[in-house]
C-alpha positions in Angstrom: 0.0 0.0 0.0 1.2 3.5 -0.8 2.7 5.2 2.3 0.8 8.5 1.6 -2.5 6.7 1.2 -1.8 4.8 4.4 -1.1 8.0 6.3 -4.2 9.6 5.0 -6.3 6.6 6.1 -4.8 6.8 9.6 -5.5 10.5 9.8 -9.1 10.2 8.7 -9.9 7.3 10.9 -8.5 8.9 14.1 -10.1 12.2 13.1 -13.5 10.7 12.6 -13.3 8.8 15.9 -12.6 12.1 17.7 -15.5 13.9 15.9 -17.9 11.1 16.7 -16.8 10.9 20.3 -17.1 14.7 21.0 -20.2 15.5 18.9 -22.0 12.2 19.8 -21.5 13.0 23.5 -22.9 16.5 22.9 -25.9 15.2 21.1 -26.8 12.5 23.7 -26.4 15.0 26.6 -29.5 16.9 25.6 -32.7 16.8 27.5 -36.4 17.4 26.6 -36.5 20.6 28.7 -36.9 18.6 32.0 -34.6 16.2 33.7 -35.4 13.5 31.1 -33.0 12.8 28.3 -34.1 13.9 24.8 -33.2 10.4 23.4 -34.3 7.1 24.9 -31.4 5.2 26.5 -29.2 8.3 26.0 -26.6 7.3 28.6 -26.2 3.9 27.0 -26.0 5.4 23.5 -23.4 7.9 24.6 -21.2 5.3 26.1 -21.6 3.0 23.1 -20.6 5.8 20.8 -17.5 6.7 22.9 -16.4 3.0 23.1 -17.0 2.1 19.5 -15.3 5.2 18.1 -12.2 4.3 20.1 -12.3 0.6 19.2 -12.5 1.4 15.5 -9.3 3.5 15.7 -7.6 1.3 18.3 -5.1 -0.3 15.8 -3.9 3.2 14.9 -3.6 4.6 18.4 0.0 5.3 19.5 0.6 5.1 23.2 2.8 8.1 24.2 6.0 7.0 26.0 7.9 10.3 26.3 7.5 14.1 26.7 4.4 16.0 27.7 2.0 13.4 26.3 3.5 10.6 28.4 3.2 12.9 31.5 -0.4 13.6 30.7 -1.2 9.9 30.3 0.5 9.1 33.5 -1.6 11.7 35.4 -4.8 10.4 33.9 -3.9 6.8 34.9 -3.0 7.9 38.4 -6.2 9.8 38.8 -8.2 6.9 37.5 -6.4 4.5 39.8 -7.0 6.7 42.8 -10.7 7.0 41.9 -11.0 3.2 41.6 -9.3 2.8 45.0 -11.7 5.2 46.6 -14.5 2.7 45.9 -13.0 0.6 48.7 -13.7 3.2 51.4 -16.7 5.0 49.9 -20.2 4.6 51.4 -21.7 3.8 48.0 -19.1 1.6 46.3 -21.1 0.5 43.3 -22.3 4.0 42.5 -18.7 5.3 42.9 -17.3 2.5 40.7 -20.0 3.2 38.0 -19.2 6.9 37.9 -15.4 6.3 37.9 -15.6 4.1 34.8 -18.1 6.3 33.0 -15.9 9.5 33.6 -12.4 8.2 33.2 -12.5 5.5 30.6 -14.0 7.7 27.8 -11.6 10.6 28.9 -8.5 8.4 28.7 -9.7 6.9 25.4 -10.2 10.4 23.9 -6.7 11.5 25.3 -5.1 8.6 23.4 -7.0 9.4 20.2 -6.0 13.1 20.4 -2.3 12.6 21.0 -2.3 10.0 18.1 -3.9 12.5 15.7 -1.5 13.4 12.8 -3.3 16.6 12.2 -4.8 18.0 15.4 -5.3 21.5 14.0 -7.6 20.3 11.2 -9.5 18.1 13.7 -9.9 21.0 16.1 -11.5 23.1 13.5 -13.9 20.3 12.3 -14.9 19.7 15.9 -15.3 23.5 16.3 -17.7 23.8 13.3 -19.8 21.0 14.6 -20.1 22.5 18.1 -20.8 26.0 16.7 -23.7 24.6 14.7 -24.8 22.8 17.9 -24.6 26.0 20.0 -26.5 28.1 17.4 -29.3 25.5 17.2 -29.6 25.4 21.0 -29.7 29.2 21.0 -32.3 29.5 18.3 -34.6 26.9 20.0 -34.3 28.7 23.3 -35.0 32.2 21.8 -37.9 31.0 19.6 -39.5 29.2 22.6 -39.0 32.3 24.7 -40.7 34.6 22.1 -43.4 32.3 20.7 -43.8 29.4 23.2 -46.8 28.9 25.4 -46.0 29.1 29.1 -47.5 26.4 31.3 -47.0 25.2 34.8 -46.1 21.5 35.3 -44.7 19.3 38.1 -41.3 20.3 36.8 -42.0 24.0 37.2 -42.7 26.7 34.6 -42.2 25.4 31.0 -42.5 26.9 27.5 -43.9 24.7 24.9 -44.4 25.0 21.1 -45.6 22.5 18.6 -44.3 22.4 15.0 -46.3 19.8 13.1 -45.9 16.6 15.0 -42.8 17.9 16.9 -43.1 19.4 20.3 -40.3 21.6 21.7 -40.1 22.6 25.3 -37.7 24.3 27.7 -37.8 24.9 31.5 -37.9 28.5 32.7 -36.3 29.5 36.0 -36.5 32.7 37.9 -39.1 35.4 38.5 -40.8 37.5 35.8 -39.7 39.6 34.0 -36.2 37.9 34.2 -37.2 34.4 33.2 -34.1 32.4 32.4 -34.1 30.1 29.4 -32.5 26.6 29.2 -33.3 25.4 25.7 -32.7 21.6 25.5 -30.2 21.5 28.4 -32.6 21.4 31.3 -31.0 24.3 33.2 -30.0 27.9 32.4 -26.6 27.4 33.9 -26.0 24.3 31.7 -27.0 26.2 28.6 -24.6 29.0 29.6 -21.8 26.5 30.0 -22.5 25.2 26.5 -22.5 28.7 25.0 -19.4 29.6 26.9 -17.6 27.1 24.7 -19.5 27.5 21.4 -19.5 31.3 21.4 -15.8 31.5 21.9 -15.2 28.9 19.2 -17.1 31.2 16.9 -14.7 34.0 17.9 -11.7 31.7 17.4 -12.9 30.9 13.9 -13.3 34.5 13.0 -9.9 35.4 14.4 -8.4 32.7 12.3 -10.1 34.1 9.2 -12.3 31.0 8.9 -15.6 32.9 9.0 -16.8 35.9 6.9 -17.8 39.0 8.8 -21.5 38.4 7.9 -21.5 34.8 9.2 -19.6 35.8 12.3 -22.1 38.6 13.2 -25.0 36.3 12.6 -23.7 33.2 14.6 -22.2 35.4 17.3 -25.3 37.5 17.7 -27.7 34.5 18.1 -25.5 32.9 20.8 -25.0 36.2 22.7 -28.7 36.8 22.9 -29.3 33.3 24.2 -26.5 33.6 26.7 -27.8 36.9 28.1 -31.3 35.3 28.4 -29.8 32.6 30.7 -28.9 35.3 33.2 -26.2 33.0 34.4 -23.6 35.1 36.3 -20.9 32.4 36.3 -21.5 31.5 32.6 -21.6 35.1 31.3 -18.6 36.1 33.5 -16.5 33.1 32.3 -17.5 33.7 28.7 -16.3 37.3 28.9 -13.0 36.3 30.5 -12.3 33.6 27.9 -13.2 36.0 25.0 -11.0 38.8 26.4 -8.0 36.5 26.9 -8.5 34.9 23.4 -8.6 38.3 21.8 -5.3 39.3 23.4 -3.5 36.0 23.1 -4.4 35.6 19.4 -2.3 38.7 18.5 1.1 37.7 17.1 3.1 40.7 18.3 3.5 42.1 21.8 2.7 45.6 20.7 -0.6 44.3 19.2 -1.4 42.5 22.5 -0.9 45.7 24.5 -3.2 47.6 22.1 -5.9 44.9 22.4 -5.5 44.9 26.2 -6.1 48.7 26.3 -9.2 48.3 24.1 -10.6 45.7 26.5 -9.9 47.8 29.6 -11.8 50.7 27.9 -14.7 48.4 27.0 -14.7 47.0 30.6 -15.2 50.5 32.1 -17.9 51.4 29.5 -19.7 48.1 30.2 -19.6 48.7 34.0 -21.1 52.1 33.5 -23.9 50.8 31.3 -24.6 47.9 33.6 -24.8 50.2 36.6 -27.3 52.4 34.8 -29.4 49.4 33.8 -29.3 48.0 37.4 -30.7 51.3 38.6 -33.5 51.1 36.1 -34.5 47.5 36.7 -35.0 46.2 40.3 -35.4 42.7 38.9 -32.0 42.9 37.2 -30.5 44.3 40.4 -31.9 41.5 42.5 -30.5 38.9 40.1 -27.0 40.4 40.1 -26.9 41.1 43.8 -28.3 37.8 45.1 -25.9 35.7 47.0 -24.5 32.2 46.3 -28.0 30.8 45.6 -27.8 28.3 48.4 -24.2 27.2 47.7 -22.9 28.4 51.1 -24.1 25.4 53.2 -23.0 22.9 50.5 -19.5 24.5 50.5 -19.3 24.4 54.3 -20.2 20.8 54.4 -17.8 19.8 51.6 -14.9 21.7 53.3 -15.7 20.2 56.7 -15.6 16.7 55.1 -12.2 17.4 53.6 -10.8 18.5 56.9 -12.0 15.2 58.4 -10.6 13.1 55.6 -7.8 15.1 53.9 -6.1 12.1 52.3 -8.9 9.8 51.2 -12.1 11.8 50.8 -15.5 10.1 50.7 -15.1 8.4 47.3 -15.2 9.6 43.8 -18.5 10.9 42.4 -20.6 10.5 45.5 -20.2 13.8 47.5 -23.9 14.6 47.1 -25.1 11.2 48.3 -22.6 11.0 51.1 -22.3 14.6 52.3 -25.2 16.7 51.1 -28.3 14.5 50.7 -28.4 13.5 54.4 -28.2 17.2 55.3 -31.4 17.8 53.3 -29.7 19.9 50.6 -31.2 19.7 47.1 -28.1 21.0 45.3 -24.7 19.5 44.5 -21.4 21.1 45.8 -21.5 23.6 43.0 -17.7 24.0 43.4 -15.4 21.7 41.5 -12.4 22.3 43.8 -14.3 21.7 47.1 -16.0 18.8 45.5 -12.7 17.2 44.5 -11.1 17.8 47.9 -14.1 16.2 49.6 -14.2 13.2 47.2 -10.6 12.4 46.5 -8.6 14.4 49.1 -5.6 16.5 48.5 -3.9 13.9 46.2 -6.8 13.7 43.8 -7.0 17.5 43.8 -3.3 17.8 42.9 -3.6 15.2 40.1 -6.4 17.2 38.5 -4.3 20.4 39.0 -1.3 18.8 37.2 -3.4 17.8 34.3 -4.8 21.3 34.1 -1.2 22.7 34.3 0.0 20.4 31.6 -2.7 21.8 29.3 -1.5 25.4 30.1 2.2 24.4 29.6 1.6 22.5 26.4 -0.4 25.4 24.9 2.3 27.9 25.9 5.0 26.0 24.1 2.6 25.4 21.2 2.1 29.1 20.7 5.8 29.9 21.4 7.0 27.4 18.7 4.4 28.7 16.2 5.7 32.3 16.6 9.2 31.2 15.7 8.4 30.6 12.1 5.1 32.4 11.5 2.8 31.6 8.6 -0.9 30.8 8.1 -0.6 27.3 9.6 1.3 28.6 12.6 -1.3 31.3 13.0 -3.9 28.6 13.5 -1.7 27.1 16.2 -1.5 30.5 17.9 -5.3 30.9 17.9 -5.9 27.4 19.0 -3.2 27.6 21.7 -4.7 30.9 22.9 -8.2 29.4 22.9 -7.1 26.5 25.1 -5.3 28.8 27.6 -8.3 31.1 27.7 -10.8 28.3 28.2 -8.8 26.6 30.9 -8.5 29.9 32.7 -12.2 30.7 32.3 -13.1 27.3 33.6 -11.2 28.0 36.9 -13.6 30.9 37.5 -16.7 29.0 36.2 -16.0 25.8 38.1 -15.6 27.8 41.4 -19.4 28.2 41.2 -20.3 25.0 39.4 -19.4 21.3 39.4 -19.7 20.2 35.8 -16.2 18.7 35.2 -15.4 15.2 36.3 -19.0 14.1 35.9 -20.4 12.0 33.1 -21.1 15.0 30.9 -20.1 16.6 27.7 -18.1 19.3 29.5 -15.8 16.7 31.1 -15.1 15.1 27.8 -14.4 18.5 26.0 -12.1 19.6 28.9 -10.2 16.3 28.4 -10.0 17.0 24.7 -8.6 20.5 25.2 -5.9 19.5 27.7 -4.9 16.7 25.3 -4.4 18.8 22.1 -1.3 20.7 23.1 0.3 17.5 24.4 0.3 16.0 20.9 3.9 15.2 19.9 3.5 16.8 16.4 3.9 20.2 18.1 7.3 19.3 19.7 9.4 17.8 17.0 13.1 18.1 17.9 12.1 19.8 21.2 13.0 18.9 24.7 9.3 18.1 25.4 9.1 15.6 22.6 
């Protein structure tokens, strides 16, 4: 067989496996507007998609044995091993085992696929296009239901429903009129905001890389911004702004250009604060939404921290902080803080392992951008934008996950985070470098 043809087949197979894994997980994560999945047997379908996609590409997967990719794999294996061990002392061993396997097996499989990809730049943009379409559709459904949907009261709370032929769309509404918060097909406004936090900034990244015309950018960007604002999610909106600002600065090739963009962002920040202050004074409802406290997170944070103090090395077991710590206390919410949740579930060792994986994503992206700037051209500019995007998202997630606990759960966000920290560890970025 021709070597070029063989390399092409390898690249396409691995690339398709990554696309199917990421986009399939996104699709099967949707709900019907309540807590029920949009697709029957969605958890089983999601897992089947993830496993089959990996098995198809398995003969082409290259196990990393050196450099940053090897360090990344080692950290994932250590974290998985610790989580498995925590089953032994957890109060709900079967539940902890189930969640450990569901979270870490697909994540490690996706890591191996990503570091085996011969063209991670091309794959990133293909995944980005799929997710942008996904985010725009979610936004349009949420906005259309908000404007044209019929509001009804159900056992799940306030819902908006609209029938189009034989198809019925619905979304849950949370909050107090007139600031009703949309959720589209995610079941919760904060979940929708966390989706748009990614897809909106992918739209910006494509525009910065000259992969979107101005008209398309304005259209796609505008629809998602409207939907994001209608979620009234403080953590989601705040993290989105942080990511977007960092991406705008980091995508500049020259230091002088970065300083100019920073100055523009500082000016926009002051203008935005002034406008927001004015709107808050005009709208008591908006003021109440912005000034409300932690929305019940305080007691959950206290209990999680107290549990960590009692078991600083072992934790209560992976994935069961709600059942072990919060449920008995009568709380109806999860920890809503990734870092306290990790400390309470896996102790300080588990927390440090996740921190190192996060840090490797930062470090790999930094070297990815640095190497691209040494010999700048269009291909390298893609690497600069993608490296800047990964750094920006990983930074924004630190803020976002201080108020949420979406990572390290069987969810699209966990898988996409695993994908992002894997991309800059791919050996193709470090040929003839110390990290290779």
